[in-house]
C-alpha positions in Angstrom: -12.6 -35.8 0.5 -14.2 -32.5 2.3 -12.9 -29.5 1.3 -11.0 -28.7 4.6 -8.9 -31.7 3.9 -7.9 -30.3 0.5 -7.4 -27.1 1.6 -4.6 -28.6 4.2 -3.4 -30.9 1.7 -2.6 -27.7 -0.5 -2.1 -25.0 2.4 1.5 -23.3 1.5 3.0 -20.2 2.6 3.0 -16.8 0.4 6.0 -14.8 1.5 5.2 -11.3 2.1 7.1 -9.7 -0.7 4.4 -11.6 -2.9 1.4 -10.4 -0.7 -0.5 -7.5 -2.2 -3.8 -5.7 -1.7 -6.7 -6.1 -1.4 -6.2 -8.0 2.4 -9.3 -9.0 4.4 -11.7 -6.3 5.0 -12.7 -5.4 8.5 -15.6 -8.0 8.5 -12.9 -10.7 7.5 -10.4 -9.7 9.9 -13.4 -10.4 12.3 -13.5 -13.4 11.4 -9.9 -14.3 10.9 -9.7 -13.4 14.6 -12.8 -15.4 15.8 -11.3 -19.0 14.1 -8.0 -17.8 15.6 -9.3 -17.6 19.3 -11.5 -20.9 18.6 -8.0 -23.0 19.5 -7.4 -26.1 22.0 -7.2 -24.0 25.5 -6.9 -26.0 28.4 -7.9 -24.1 31.2 -10.2 -21.6 29.2 -7.0 -18.9 29.8 -7.0 -17.5 26.7 -3.1 -17.2 26.4 -2.6 -14.8 23.8 -3.8 -11.5 22.0 -3.5 -9.7 19.1 -2.1 -6.8 17.8 -3.2 -5.6 14.3 -0.9 -4.0 11.9 -2.3 -2.2 9.1 -2.5 0.6 6.9 -0.5 3.9 8.4 0.2 1.6 11.4 2.4 -0.9 9.4 4.8 2.1 8.0 5.3 3.2 11.9 6.3 -0.4 12.8 8.6 -0.7 10.0 9.9 2.4 11.6 10.5 0.9 15.1 12.2 -2.0 13.2 14.5 0.0 11.5 15.9 2.3 14.5 15.7 -0.8 16.6 18.2 -2.5 13.8 20.1 0.8 13.2 20.6 1.2 16.6 22.0 -2.5 17.6 23.9 -2.7 14.2 26.1 0.6 13.8 27.9 -0.8 10.8 25.0 -1.8 9.0 24.5 0.3 5.8 21.6 2.4 4.7 20.6 -0.7 2.1 20.6 -3.3 4.8 18.5 -1.2 7.1 15.8 -0.4 4.3 15.8 -4.3 4.2 15.1 -4.5 7.4 12.5 -1.5 7.7 10.6 -3.5 4.5 9.4 -6.3 6.5 6.8 -5.1 7.7 5.5 -3.2 4.7 4.4 -5.8 2.5 1.2 -7.4 3.1 -1.9 -5.1 3.7 -2.4 -6.9 6.7 -0.1 -8.4 9.6 -1.7 -9.8 12.6 0.9 -10.2 15.5 -0.5 -13.3 17.5 1.0 -12.7 21.4 1.7 -15.4 23.7 1.1 -14.7 27.2 1.5 -17.4 29.0 2.2 -17.3 32.4 2.7 -19.3 35.2 -0.9 -21.7 36.3 -1.6 -24.5 39.1 -2.8 -26.6 36.4 -2.2 -25.6 33.0 1.9 -25.6 32.1 3.2 -22.4 30.6 4.3 -24.8 27.7 0.4 -25.9 26.6 -0.3 -22.1 26.6 2.4 -21.9 24.2 1.3 -24.1 21.6 -2.3 -22.7 22.3 -1.0 -19.6 20.8 1.1 -21.6 17.9 -2.2 -23.2 17.0 -4.0 -19.8 16.9 -1.2 -19.2 14.4 -2.1 -21.9 12.7 -5.6 -21.8 12.4 -5.2 -18.1 10.9 -3.2 -19.4 7.9 -5.5 -22.1 7.3 -8.6 -19.7 7.2 -6.6 -17.0 5.4 -6.2 -19.4 2.7 -10.1 -20.4 2.8 -10.7 -17.1 2.2 -8.7 -16.7 -1.1 -5.7 -14.6 0.6 -2.2 -15.7 0.5 -0.5 -16.1 3.9 2.7 -16.2 5.9 3.6 -17.2 9.5 6.8 -15.4 10.1 8.6 -13.9 13.3 12.1 -12.9 11.9 14.7 -10.7 14.5 12.6 -8.2 16.1 10.2 -11.0 17.3 13.0 -11.2 20.2 13.9 -7.8 20.1 12.5 -6.3 23.9 12.5 -3.1 22.6 10.9 -3.7 19.6 7.8 -5.8 21.4 7.9 -2.4 24.1 7.2 -0.4 21.5 4.8 -2.8 19.9 2.7 -2.4 23.3 4.2 -6.3 24.5 3.9 -6.5 28.3 7.4 -7.8 29.7 6.1 -10.9 30.3 4.6 -11.5 26.7 6.5 -13.3 23.3 5.4 -12.8 20.0 4.5 -15.8 18.8 4.8 -14.5 15.6 3.7 -12.1 12.4 0.7 -13.4 10.1 1.4 -11.5 6.9 -2.1 -11.5 5.1 -2.8 -10.1 0.9 -3.9 -11.4 -2.0 -1.0 -13.2 -3.5 0.6 -12.1 -6.7 1.8 -15.4 -7.4 1.6 -18.8 -6.1 4.9 -20.1 -5.2 5.8 -23.8 -5.9 5.1 -26.0 -3.1 8.2 -27.0 -1.4 9.6 -30.3 -0.3 8.0 -32.2 2.7 9.4 -34.4 4.7 8.7 -38.1 4.3 6.6 -39.4 6.3 9.1 -42.8 7.2 11.5 -40.6 8.2 9.4 -38.5 11.2 6.9 -41.4 12.2 7.4 -44.2 14.7 5.8 -46.6 16.4 5.4 -47.0 20.1 6.2 -50.5 21.1 7.4 -51.4 17.4 
């Protein structure tokens, strides 16, 4: 078995609350983004882009999330607002993968969106290959237009996900995986 196959068989997400510094260096980040961009991309459209959250920018982003949550949930107590704020403060690096799928004469938007999902998966696998833990999450604010606008997304852009990356404090137990017999069918059988 190749090292790649072994890595893929063992890949698992590490929740952000179990990720700490150090995160990837600037060279490692550049490598992660380069690997992320090496996905199927029919028409060479690059229907995705990246927003990097690191250092003090994570705190600024967390404030945006907390403010949006507070305004949409005025009954929420301070503890709940603080919980929502912390979501973007655990991992030392968060890569926002932005889907910028648009109408095209030959390439369906769905195919462009799938390409953005492939970017997320490439980054997850590459981060683990580098020895980091990572988790691909969306959360409610990935779909909140006020938050997305504050994060610099255009009106026609969507957040494919936030990839949280850092050094794992612990590796969680593997979750139960689907039984192949339950999810595989054979055409014509």
